[in-house]
N, C-alpha and C positions, 0 to 999 in steps of 0.2 A: 134417487136415493144411492149414496156411493156403496160401492162393493168392496168388502173386505179383502185384504191381501191373501194369496195363497201361501199357505205354509210350505217351508221348503223341506223337502224329504232327504235324509242323509244319503249319501252315495254308497255307503256300506251296507250290505245285506245284514239282516239281524242274525249274525253268527253266533253272538255271545250266548244267547238262549239255547241255541241247537248244540253248543259244545258241552253244556252242562245237562246232557240228556242222561236218563235213567240208565245206570250200569250197575248190575248185580255185584255182590261182594265176592271178590276172589276166594277159591277154595281154600288156600292157605290160612286165610283169615278166620274162617270157620273152623278149621282144624285146631288152631292156636286158641281161639276163644273157648271152645267146648273143652279142649285139653286142659286149660288152666282151671276150669270149674271142676273137672273130675279130678285133677291133681289135688286141688285144695280140699275136696271132699275125702279123697283117700288119705290125705296127710292127716285130717283130723281124726278119720277113724282108726288109722294105725296107732295114733297117739293114744287114744282111748283104750283100744284092745290090749295094747302091749303095756298099760298102765305107765306111760311116759318114759319107757326105756328106748323107744323108736319114735320118730325118724332122726331127730337130732337131740341126744340127751342133754348136752350142755344148755340147750335153750330152755329146758324145763317147761313151764307154763306158757312160755312164748311160743311153743310150737302151735297152740291153737290160734295165736295172732298171725303165724305164718300161713296156716292153712285158711284163715278167713280172708288173709290178704291176697291170696291166690285166687280165692273164689270171687273177692271183689274185683280184681282185675279182669277176670272173665266176665262178669255181669256189666262192668263198665264198657266192655268191648260191644255188648250186645246193643248199645246206643247207636252204633255206627253200622250195624249189620242191615243189609238190604237183600231179600231173597230173590 
């Protein structure tokens, strides 16, 4: 019975998988992520507490959109967070 040919192995070691090793998220990323979420929450709270006179009076009701936008950016950053 004939024998099958041996497969050739690549001469390169399998470094591609080793380079993508688990690395935790840098500290600055966590600070920015939580900072955006807190800033968005504070933005909305200040808008309601001051009856729309703060934080940016010309925006009017769009202050809520700005606050939720900051919150959303912070929450979107959580998708890339590794502890």
